[in-house]
C-alpha positions as CSV (number, residue, x, y, z in Angstrom):
1,M,59.5,2.2,-170.4
2,E,59.8,5.9,-169.6
3,W,59.1,7.4,-166.2
4,V,58.9,11.0,-164.8
5,D,59.7,11.5,-161.1
6,T,57.4,14.4,-160.4
7,H,58.8,15.4,-157.0
8,A,62.4,15.0,-155.9
9,H,64.9,17.0,-153.8
10,V,68.2,16.1,-155.4
11,Q,69.5,19.6,-154.5
12,E,69.8,18.4,-150.9
13,E,73.2,17.8,-149.2
14,A,72.4,14.0,-149.1
15,F,73.2,13.9,-152.8
16,D,76.3,16.1,-152.8
17,P,78.8,13.2,-152.7
18,D,77.3,11.3,-155.8
19,R,74.6,13.4,-157.5
20,S,75.9,12.7,-161.0
21,E,75.9,8.9,-160.3
22,V,72.4,9.1,-158.8
23,L,71.1,10.8,-161.9
24,K,72.9,8.3,-164.1
25,R,71.2,5.5,-162.3
26,A,67.9,7.3,-162.9
27,R,68.5,7.5,-166.6
28,E,69.5,3.9,-166.8
29,A,66.2,3.0,-165.0
30,G,64.2,4.8,-167.6
31,V,63.5,8.1,-165.7
32,S,63.6,10.6,-168.5
33,T,62.8,13.7,-166.3
34,T,63.2,14.4,-162.6
35,I,61.4,17.5,-161.2
36,V,63.4,19.1,-158.5
37,V,61.2,20.9,-156.0
38,G,62.2,23.8,-153.8
39,F,61.2,24.4,-150.2
40,T,63.1,27.5,-149.4
41,V,64.5,30.4,-151.5
42,D,68.0,28.8,-151.4
43,S,66.8,25.3,-152.3
44,S,64.6,26.8,-155.1
45,R,67.6,28.6,-156.5
46,R,69.7,25.5,-156.3
47,A,66.9,23.5,-158.1
48,V,67.1,26.1,-160.9
49,E,70.9,25.8,-161.1
50,L,70.8,22.0,-161.3
51,A,68.1,22.2,-164.0
52,V,70.5,24.3,-166.1
53,Q,73.4,21.8,-165.4
54,Y,71.5,18.6,-166.1
55,P,69.2,18.4,-169.1
56,E,66.9,15.8,-167.5
57,L,66.1,18.0,-164.6
58,R,63.3,20.6,-164.3
59,A,62.7,22.9,-161.3
60,V,59.7,23.9,-159.1
61,V,60.2,27.0,-157.0
62,G,58.5,28.1,-153.8
63,I,58.6,28.2,-150.0
64,Q,57.2,25.2,-148.1
65,P,54.8,25.9,-145.2
66,N,57.3,24.9,-142.5
67,Y,59.6,27.7,-143.7
68,V,57.4,30.6,-144.4
69,Q,57.8,32.1,-140.9
70,E,61.6,32.4,-141.6
71,A,61.0,34.1,-145.0
72,R,62.2,37.7,-145.3
73,P,60.2,40.2,-147.3
74,A,62.6,40.0,-150.2
75,D,62.3,36.2,-150.4
76,W,59.0,36.2,-152.1
77,E,60.3,38.7,-154.7
78,T,63.1,36.2,-155.3
79,I,60.6,33.4,-155.8
80,L,58.8,35.6,-158.3
81,E,62.1,36.2,-160.1
82,L,63.0,32.5,-160.1
83,S,59.6,31.6,-161.5
84,R,60.6,33.3,-164.7
85,A,63.9,31.3,-165.0
86,P,64.5,28.8,-167.8
87,H,63.5,25.2,-166.9
88,V,61.1,26.1,-164.2
89,V,57.8,24.2,-164.6
90,G,55.9,24.7,-161.4
91,I,55.3,26.6,-158.2
92,G,55.9,25.2,-154.7
93,E,56.0,23.3,-152.7
94,T,53.3,25.1,-150.8
95,G,50.4,24.0,-148.7
96,L,49.8,23.5,-145.0
97,D,51.6,21.5,-142.2
98,L,50.0,21.1,-138.8
99,Y,52.3,18.2,-137.8
100,W,55.3,20.2,-136.8
101,D,53.4,23.3,-135.7
102,T,56.3,25.6,-136.3
103,C,54.4,28.3,-138.1
104,P,51.1,30.0,-137.4
105,I,48.3,28.6,-139.6
106,A,47.3,32.1,-140.8
107,L,50.7,32.7,-142.2
108,Q,50.8,29.3,-143.9
109,I,47.4,30.1,-145.5
110,E,48.6,33.5,-146.7
111,Y,51.6,31.9,-148.5
112,F,49.5,29.1,-149.8
113,Q,47.3,31.6,-151.4
114,R,50.3,33.5,-152.8
115,H,51.6,30.3,-154.5
116,I,48.1,29.6,-156.0
117,Q,48.0,33.1,-157.4
118,L,51.5,32.8,-158.8
119,S,50.4,29.5,-160.4
120,R,47.6,31.4,-162.1
121,D,49.9,34.3,-163.1
122,T,52.4,32.0,-164.7
123,G,50.2,29.3,-166.0
124,M,52.3,26.7,-164.2
125,P,50.9,24.1,-161.7
126,F,51.3,24.5,-158.0
127,V,52.5,21.6,-155.8
128,V,50.8,21.0,-152.5
129,H,52.4,19.7,-149.3
130,C,49.7,18.5,-146.8
131,R,50.5,17.0,-143.4
132,N,47.9,16.6,-140.7
133,A,45.9,19.4,-142.4
134,E,43.6,17.6,-144.9
135,Q,40.5,19.6,-144.0
136,E,42.3,22.9,-143.9
137,V,44.0,22.3,-147.3
138,V,40.7,21.3,-148.9
139,Q,39.1,24.5,-147.5
140,V,41.8,26.7,-149.0
141,L,41.6,24.9,-152.4
142,Q,37.8,25.0,-152.5
143,S,37.8,28.7,-151.8
144,A,40.4,29.2,-154.5
145,A,38.4,27.1,-156.9
146,H,35.5,29.6,-156.6
147,E,37.8,32.2,-158.2
148,G,38.7,30.1,-161.2
149,P,40.1,26.7,-162.3
150,L,42.9,25.1,-160.4
151,N,46.0,23.5,-161.8
152,G,47.7,21.7,-159.0
153,V,49.2,18.5,-157.7
154,M,48.7,16.9,-154.3
155,H,52.2,15.8,-153.7
156,S,53.0,12.5,-151.9
157,F,49.3,12.0,-151.3
158,T,48.5,10.0,-148.1
159,G,45.0,11.2,-147.4
160,T,41.6,9.5,-147.2
161,L,39.4,8.6,-150.2
162,E,37.1,11.4,-149.1
163,T,39.9,14.0,-149.3
164,A,41.1,12.6,-152.6
165,Q,37.6,13.0,-154.1
166,A,37.4,16.5,-152.8
167,C,40.7,17.4,-154.5
168,L,39.7,15.6,-157.7
169,D,36.4,17.4,-157.8
170,I,38.2,20.8,-158.0
171,G,40.6,19.7,-160.7
172,M,43.7,18.6,-158.7
173,C,46.0,15.7,-159.6
174,L,47.2,13.2,-157.0
175,S,50.8,12.1,-156.9
176,F,51.9,8.9,-155.0
177,A,55.2,8.2,-153.5
178,G,57.0,5.3,-151.7
179,M,54.5,5.0,-148.8
180,A,52.0,3.5,-151.2
181,T,54.3,0.4,-151.4
182,F,54.4,-0.3,-147.7
183,K,53.0,-3.7,-147.0
184,N,50.1,-2.6,-144.7
185,N,49.2,0.5,-146.5
186,H,46.2,-1.0,-148.2
187,A,44.0,2.1,-147.8
188,L,46.5,4.3,-149.7
189,R,46.7,1.8,-152.6
190,A,42.9,1.8,-152.7
191,V,43.0,5.6,-153.2
192,A,45.5,5.2,-156.0
193,V,43.3,2.6,-157.6
194,A,40.3,4.9,-157.4
195,T,42.2,7.9,-158.9
196,P,41.2,8.6,-162.5
197,S,43.7,7.6,-165.2
198,D,44.3,11.2,-166.3
199,R,44.9,12.5,-162.7
200,I,47.5,10.1,-161.3
201,L,51.3,10.8,-161.0
202,V,54.2,9.1,-159.4
203,E,57.2,10.5,-157.4
204,T,59.9,9.7,-155.0
205,D,60.1,12.7,-152.7
206,C,63.7,11.6,-152.4
207,P,65.8,11.5,-150.3
208,Y,62.9,10.6,-148.0
209,L,60.7,7.6,-147.6
210,A,62.2,5.1,-150.0
211,P,59.7,2.5,-151.4
212,T,59.8,-1.2,-150.8
213,P,62.3,-2.9,-151.3
214,H,64.6,0.0,-150.5
215,R,62.8,1.1,-147.3
216,G,65.1,2.6,-144.8
217,K,67.7,3.6,-147.4
218,R,68.3,7.0,-149.0
219,N,65.6,7.4,-151.7
220,E,66.6,8.4,-155.2
221,P,64.8,9.0,-158.5
222,A,65.5,5.6,-160.0
223,F,63.3,4.1,-157.2
224,V,60.2,5.8,-158.7
225,R,59.8,2.5,-160.7
226,N,59.2,0.6,-157.5
227,T,56.3,2.7,-156.6
228,A,54.9,2.7,-160.1
229,D,55.2,-1.1,-160.4
230,C,53.4,-1.5,-157.1
231,L,50.6,0.8,-158.2
232,A,50.3,-0.9,-161.6
233,I,49.7,-4.2,-160.0
234,A,47.1,-2.7,-157.7
235,R,45.3,-1.1,-160.6
236,G,45.5,-4.3,-162.7
237,V,47.5,-2.9,-165.6
238,S,51.0,-3.6,-166.9
239,S,54.0,-1.6,-165.9
240,E,54.3,-0.5,-169.5
241,E,50.8,0.8,-169.6
242,F,51.2,2.6,-166.3
243,A,54.5,4.1,-167.4
244,A,53.0,5.5,-170.5
245,L,50.0,6.8,-168.6
246,T,51.8,8.6,-165.8
247,T,54.5,10.0,-168.1
248,E,51.8,11.5,-170.4
249,N,50.1,13.0,-167.3
250,A,53.3,14.5,-166.1
251,R,54.1,15.9,-169.5
252,R,50.7,17.5,-169.7
253,V,50.5,18.9,-166.2
254,F,54.1,20.3,-166.1
255,R,54.1,21.1,-169.8
256,L,57.2,19.1,-170.4
257,K,58.6,18.8,-173.9
C-alpha cells in the first residue's frame, strides 16, 4: 500500500533531533510522499529547503492566519518568490482562525484572498486552515467561487456535514487527520463517509494531534496509516482500496509525479 501525507510540519523544531529517522519510518510504513506545509515565511522557506534535501518531500508555502498580523510588507513578496521554487506544490496554509483571536478578521480575509489569487496565478491548490470560523470561511470561498473555479483543500477538516457540503459544492477537497480516529468522534467519521471518493484526502498535521493509538504522543507522517485505516473501516472498504483512492486524489490535486 502507498500513502500520501498531504499535510505535515516536519520542518518544526520537534523533528530536529531525529528528522531523518522519522522520514525513514514513514517510507517503511508506505508513505511515498509527505507534503510539508508552511505557516510563516521562515517555515515556508524551511519546507522548500527540506523538499530539496529529501526526495519524498514536497512543499506548500504561505502565511497562516494567526501569523498574518506579524507579516512585514516584504514577506508576501518572499512567498511569491518561494511559490516558484522547485518542489513547491501548493499555496498555504491560509484561511481564518477565530479561536485564538490574535489577528483582526479583516486582515485574515485579505491574506486569505491573496492566497486564493496566488493559487489561481500558479495553478497550484490552496490549503485552508479553519478554526471556529466555518461560516466565515465558507463565505470567503463562495465569494471567490463566483470569480472562477476553486482548487483547494480543507485541511484537517473537523466541521459539520453542512459545512462539508458547502465546501464540496464549490469544488473543494476535504482532508482528514487524527481527530477522525478519536473514539467519540462519530460525527466527523460520518462526514468522512459522506465525502465523495474523488474528494477525500488524509493527513497527519504532525507533530500535532496524533491518531489513535498514538494519541498524546508526537505525531509523525508514518501515523497517517492509522487515520486512513480508521476511515477505510468507516467507509466499508479495504485499506488497500482506500490507500489507492487517497493516493490518486493527492497526486491529482497536488500534481505529484
